[in-house]
Structure formats: C-alpha cells, structure tokens
C-alpha positions, 0 to 999 in steps of 0.5 A: 944848665946843659942840654943834650942836643941828641935828646931834642925830639922836635923843634916847633917854630913859633910860640902861641901869641894869644889875644895880644898877638891876634890883635897885633896881627890885625894892625894895618895902617888906617885900620881901627886896630891901628888907630886904637894902638896909636892912642894906647902908644901915645898914653903909654910909650912902652906900647910901641915896643909891644907893637913892633916886637911882640908878634915877630918875637913870638913867631920867630921863637922856637920850642925845643921838645926834649925826649923826657917831655920837658920843653924849652921855649927860646927867643934869642933875637934880642940877645947878642948873636941871638938871630944867628944862634936861632938860625943855626938851631933851625939848620941843625934841627931841620929834620925835626922842625915843625911849622904851623903847629896848632897849640892846644889850649892847655899847651898855650896856657902852660907856655903863656904862664912861663917866661921865654928861655926858661925850661919847663920840666916834664910833667910828673 
C-alpha cells in the first residue's frame, strides 16, 4: 500500500489503552496490583511481556488520520529501525501532532477492535 504523506491531516500520539492499560499504569512495586500481576505472571509467563510492553507500546504509538477519514494506527517500536521511523514521523508531522487526545468511546471501540498497523478505512 502507498500512503500520500500530504493527505495526513493530523497525527495523534498514543492509542487508547483500555482497561488493561489502566491496570498496568497502577503497577507500582509493592502495590496490590503489582502483587496480583506477579501471581498472574508466575502462572502465565507471557504476562511479563504484557506488563513490560503493553502500555509503553500503546502510549508511544501514533494514529495517522488521513483527509479521506481513514486511520492508520502505527506501532513500529518492535520492528527493525521502528523507533527511528516513529521518531522521524513525529518530526515530519510536528505541525500536526496532537498530544493527550481524549478518544471517544466509539473511537476506542473501533481502534481496540482492529490490529495495530492495519488501515481502518474511512466510514462509508
């Protein structure tokens, strides 16, 4: 797929984290949340990846909003040169960056129902 960078209207920094993100943000050493996550991680080791990467990946992701109404949620930090690409995009679109965007419940539902790095077509 080819995306025209001229058609990017705005770039929102961060994607909605949902309930898991809210829980993980409260994960402080010695807290009840931390103890509970320790138990879950001991039972299911994949929980440690979620704990280490989920919130940072979501918070450092970008949502490219195109003029036609389509969206492209991007999180490239785990790909080769991904961090550099993401930083380059932020620099390139610094005049269109939106920080601390408050997603509506409908926007959150739409973004949470799709994979990151997958184009969400404009509504018909």
